[in-house]
Structure formats: structure tokens, C-alpha cells
TILUMSE-660103 format. One record per residue: residue in one letter; x negated, y negated, z negated of N, C-alpha, C in turn. Coordinates in steps of 0.1 Angstrom, whole numbers, padded with zeros to 4 digits, always signed. Layout:
aXYZXYZXYZ/...
This chain:
m-0008+0012+0000+0000+0000+0000-0009-0013+0000/l-0020-0012-0007-0029-0023-0007-0035-0026+0006/s-0038-0015+0013-0044-0017+0027-0034-0023+0036/a-0021-0020+0035-0011-0026+0043-0011-0042+0041/a-0011-0045+0028-0010-0060+0025-0022-0067+0030/i-0034-0061+0028-0046-0068+0032-0047-0069+0048/s-0043-0059+0055-0043-0059+0069-0034-0069+0075/f-0021-0070+0069-0012-0080+0074-0015-0094+0070/i-0022-0096+0059-0027-0109+0055-0038-0114+0065/l-0047-0105+0068-0058-0108+0077-0052-0111+0091/t-0042-0104+0095-0036-0106+0108-0029-0120+0108/a-0021-0123+0098-0014-0136+0097-0024-0148+0097/g-0035-0146+0089-0045-0157+0089-0052-0159+0103/g-0055-0148+0110-0061-0149+0123-0051-0155+0133/v-0038-0152+0132-0029-0158+0141-0027-0173+0138/a-0027-0176+0126-0026-0191+0122-0039-0198+0128/f-0050-0193+0126-0062-0199+0131-0062-0200+0146/a-0057-0190+0153-0055-0190+0168-0046-0201+0172/g-0035-0203+0164-0025-0213+0167-0032-0227+0165/l-0040-0229+0155-0047-0241+0153-0056-0244+0165/r-0063-0234+0170-0072-0236+0182-0064-0239+0194/a-0052-0233+0196-0044-0236+0207-0038-0251+0206/y-0035-0255+0194-0030-0269+0192-0041-0279+0196/r-0054-0275+0194-0065-0284+0199-0068-0282+0213/r-0060-0275+0220-0062-0272+0235-0075-0265+0238/r-0078-0256+0230-0089-0247+0232-0083-0233+0234/f-0077-0231+0246-0069-0219+0248-0078-0206+0249/l-0090-0207+0255-0098-0195+0256-0102-0190+0242/s-0106-0200+0234-0110-0196+0220-0098-0191+0212/a-0086-0197+0214-0074-0193+0208-0070-0179+0211/t-0072-0175+0224-0069-0162+0229-0078-0152+0222/r-0091-0155+0221-0100-0146+0215-0097-0144+0200/w-0094-0154+0193-0090-0153+0179-0077-0145+0177/f-0068-0147+0186-0055-0139+0185-0058-0124+0187/a-0067-0121+0197-0070-0107+0200-0077-0101+0188/v-0086-0108+0181-0093-0103+0169-0083-0102+0158/a-0074-0111+0157-0064-0111+0146-0055-0099+0146/l-0052-0094+0158-0043-0082+0159-0050-0069+0155/l-0063-0069+0154-0070-0057+0150-0067-0051+0137/p-0066-0058+0126-0063-0052+0113-0049-0046+0113/a-0039-0052+0118-0026-0046+0118-0026-0034+0127/g-0032-0034+0138-0033-0023+0147-0040-0011+0140/l-0051-0014+0133-0058-0003+0127-0049+0003+0116/y-0042-0005+0108-0033+0001+0098-0022+0009+0104/l-0015+0003+0114-0004+0010+0119-0007+0023+0126/t-0019+0025+0132-0023+0037+0138-0029+0047+0128/g-0032+0043+0115-0037+0052+0105-0052+0053+0106/l-0059+0044+0112-0074+0045+0113-0081+0039+0101/f-0074+0033+0091-0081+0028+0079-0087+0040+0071/p-0079+0051+0069-0086+0062+0062-0098+0067+0069/l-0098+0067+0082-0110+0072+0089-0121+0062+0087/a-0118+0049+0087-0129+0039+0084-0135+0041+0070/s-0126+0044+0061-0131+0046+0047-0140+0058+0046/t-0136+0069+0053-0144+0081+0053-0157+0079+0060/i-0157+0072+0071-0170+0068+0077-0179+0060+0068/g-0173+0051+0061-0181+0042+0052-0187+0050+0040/r-0179+0060+0035-0184+0068+0024-0196+0077+0029/e-0194+0083+0041-0204+0092+0047-0217+0084+0050/f-0215+0072+0055-0227+0063+0057-0234+0060+0044/a-0227+0057+0034-0233+0054+0021-0240+0066+0015/d-0235+0079+0017-0241+0091+0013-0254+0093+0021/w-0254+0091+0034-0266+0092+0042-0277+0082+0038/a-0273+0070+0035-0282+0060+0031-0289+0063+0018/g-0281+0069+0009-0287+0073-0004-0296+0085-0002/k-0293+0094+0007-0303+0105+0009-0315+0100+0017/l-0314+0090+0024-0325+0084+0032-0336+0081+0023/v-0333+0075+0012-0343+0070+0002-0350+0082-0005/l-0342+0092-0008-0347+0103-0017-0351+0116-0010/d-0345+0119+0001-0347+0132+0007-0359+0132+0017/p-0369+0141+0016-0380+0141+0025-0376+0147+0039/r-0366+0155+0039-0361+0160+0052-0356+0149+0061/v-0350+0139+0056-0345+0128+0064-0357+0120+0069/w-0367+0118+0061-0379+0111+0066-0386+0119+0077/t-0386+0132+0076-0392+0140+0087-0384+0139+0099/g-0371+0138+0098-0362+0136+0110-0365+0123+0117/i-0366+0112+0108-0369+0099+0114-0382+0099+0121/a-0392+0106+0115-0405+0106+0121-0405+0113+0135/l-0397+0124+0136-0395+0131+0148-0388+0123+0159/l-0378+0115+0155-0372+0106+0164-0381+0095+0169/g-0390+0090+0160-0399+0080+0164-0410+0085+0174/v-0415+0097+0171-0424+0104+0180-0418+0106+0194/s-0405+0110+0194-0398+0113+0207-0397+0100+0214/a-0393+0089+0208-0391+0076+0215-0405+0071+0220/v-0416+0072+0212-0429+0068+0217-0433+0076+0229/l-0431+0089+0229-0435+0097+0240-0427+0094+0253/l-0414+0091+0251-0406+0087+0263-0411+0074+0269/v-0414+0064+0260-0419+0051+0265-0433+0053+0272/i-0441+0061+0266-0455+0063+0272-0453+0069+0286/t-0445+0080+0287-0444+0086+0300-0438+0077+0310/r-0429+0069+0307-0423+0059+0316-0434+0049+0321/w-0442+0045+0311-0452+0035+0314-0463+0041+0323/v-0467+0053+0321-0477+0060+0329-0471+0063+0343/g-0458+0067+0343-0452+0069+0356-0451+0057+0365/r-0449+0046+0359-0448+0033+0367-0462+0029+0372/r-0472+0032+0365-0486+0028+0369-0490+0037+0380/g-0484+0048+0383-0487+0056+0394-0499+0065+0392/s-0504+0066+0379-0516+0074+0377-0512+0088+0371/a-0499+0092+0372-0496+0105+0367-0500+0115+0376/v-0506+0126+0371-0511+0137+0380-0500+0148+0380/v-0496+0152+0392-0486+0162+0393-0493+0176+0393/e-0488+0185+0385-0495+0198+0384-0493+0206+0397/g-0503+0213+0402-0502+0221+0413-0503+0213+0426/a-0504+0200+0426-0505+0193+0438-0519+0193+0444/p-0521+0195+0457-0534+0195+0462-0541+0181+0460/e-0554+0182+0458-0561+0169+0456-0564+0163+0470/r-0564+0150+0470-0566+0143+0483-0581+0142+0485/p-0585+0145+0498-0599+0144+0501-0604+0129+0501/a-0616+0127+0497-0622+0114+0497-0623+0109+0511/a-0623+0096+0512-0625+0090+0526-0639+0092+0531/a-0639+0095+0544-0652+0098+0550-0661+0086+0552/g-0656+0074+0551-0664+0062+0553-0655+0051+0558/p-0661+0040+0562-0653+0029+0567-0647+0033+0581/a-0636+0028+0584-0630+0030+0597-0637+0023+0608/p-0638+0028+0620-0646+0021+0630-0638+0009+0634/e-0646-0001+0638-0640-0014+0642-0635-0013+0656/r-0622-0016+0658-0617-0016+0671-0606-0027+0671/p-0604-0033+0683-0594-0044+0683-0579-0038+0681/a-0571-0046+0675-0557-0041+0673-0549-0040+0686/v-0552-0049+0695-0545-0050+0708-0555-0049+0719/a-0553-0040+0729-0562-0039+0740-0561-0052+0748/a-0573-0057+0752-0574-0069+0760-0570-0066+0775/t-0562-0074+0780-0558-0072+0795-0562-0085+0802/p-0566-0083+0814-0569-0095+0822-0557-0103+0825/k-0558-0116+0823-0546-0125+0826-0547-0130+0840/a-0537-0127+0847-0536-0132+0861-0525-0142+0862/p-0527-0153+0870-0517-0163+0871-0505-0157+0877/k-0493-0161+0871-0481-0156+0876-0477-0163+0889/k-0473-0155+0899-0469-0160+0912-0454-0158+0912/p-0446-0168+0915-0432-0167+0916-0429-0158+0929/a-0419-0149+0927-0415-0141+0938-0408-0149+0949/a-0411-0145+0961-0405-0153+0972-0390-0152+0973/g-0385-0140+0970-0370-0138+0971-0363-0139+0957/k-0369-0146+0948-0364-0146+0934-0352-0155+0933/r-0342-0150+0927-0330-0159+0926-0331-0167+0913/e-0325-0178+0913-0325-0187+0901-0312-0186+0894/d-0307-0174+0891-0295-0172+0884-0296-0168+0869/g-0308-0170+0864-0310-0167+0850-0316-0153+0848/l-0319-0146+0858-0324-0132+0857-0339-0132+0860/g-0346-0143+0859-0360-0144+0861-0368-0135+0852/d-0364-0135+0839-0371-0127+0829-0370-0112+0832/f-0359-0107+0838-0358-0093+0842-0367-0090+0853/a-0370-0099+0862-0379-0096+0872-0393-0093+0867/d-0397-0101+0856-0410-0098+0850-0410-0085+0843/i-0399-0081+0837-0398-0067+0831-0399-0057+0842/e-0393-0058+0853-0394-0049+0864-0408-0047+0869/e-0415-0058+0870-0429-0058+0875-0438-0050+0865/i-0436-0052+0852-0443-0045+0842-0440-0030+0842/l-0428-0027+0844-0424-0013+0845-0430-0006+0858/r-0431-0013+0869-0437-0008+0881-0452-0006+0879/k-0459-0015+0872-0473-0013+0869-0475+0000+0861/r-0466+0003+0852-0468+0014+0843-0463+0027+0850/g-0457+0026+0861-0452+0038+0869-0439+0043+0863/i-0431+0035+0858-0419+0039+0852-0407+0035+0861/
């Protein structure tokens, strides 16, 4: 019965504060306060308050054991080691220095690559306009045809 009174008092107070925010024309803030104000009544009406009290008691018991029980400290140490190992493997994987087991080793480079030009030099001949060339915008295609004929295509 006490939890019902407390939850409805909290809901009424939150709705009143939301109304005050709406009166000051802060509608977004008023809507947020109204949404939060509905939570205590909703928790009571659905019966989730006993669940919350059970969770609170269990958390308090765990916290009490945390201080006194060496098994809990061992578990915390194992969780810490696990987290550190996960972080280290991610860091090493990103650096690209991780060695894959069973992968063949890459041979070392034989030496510097021979120097050669990136593009083969071709003699530049002056372009002669074709005698029967039409001026209808297809002049570029005639150049392409000439290149293809030189290549034998």
C-alpha cells in the first residue's frame, strides 16, 4: 500500500512539473518530464516494484560478498584479463603485424625494380586533316578509327 502511495505521488509531482514547463512554453521539456512522470505509476500497476526490490536486495548481497569473498575477486581478475586480451588482439590486428598460423612466408624482394618508363614513347607526327572529313562533330571518331587501323583492329 505504501508503494502505491509513493508511486502515485511521484507521478502527480512529475505531471505538475511538466505542466509548469508547458506553461512556460517549453513543450519539448514538458513532454520529457511527462513521460518520466508516468514511469512510477506504470511500474506499480504492472507489478514491477517487487521485482525492483528483489534486484536491489540481490545487488546489495553481491556488493557485500564483493568485499569479503576471494572467489568474487578471482572472477573480477579473470574478467579484467579477458578484457585486456581482447583489447590487445584488436590493437595488434589493426597494426597488421599479426602472424597467421600455417600461412606461407613471403619471399624477400630480389632487389630494386629495373627502371623503365611508365608509358612507351611514341613519335609524334603532325596531324593532317583528312581530305574527305565531314565537319558534323564526328572528327574525334575519325581519330579513333585511325588509331584502330594502326593497331590492326
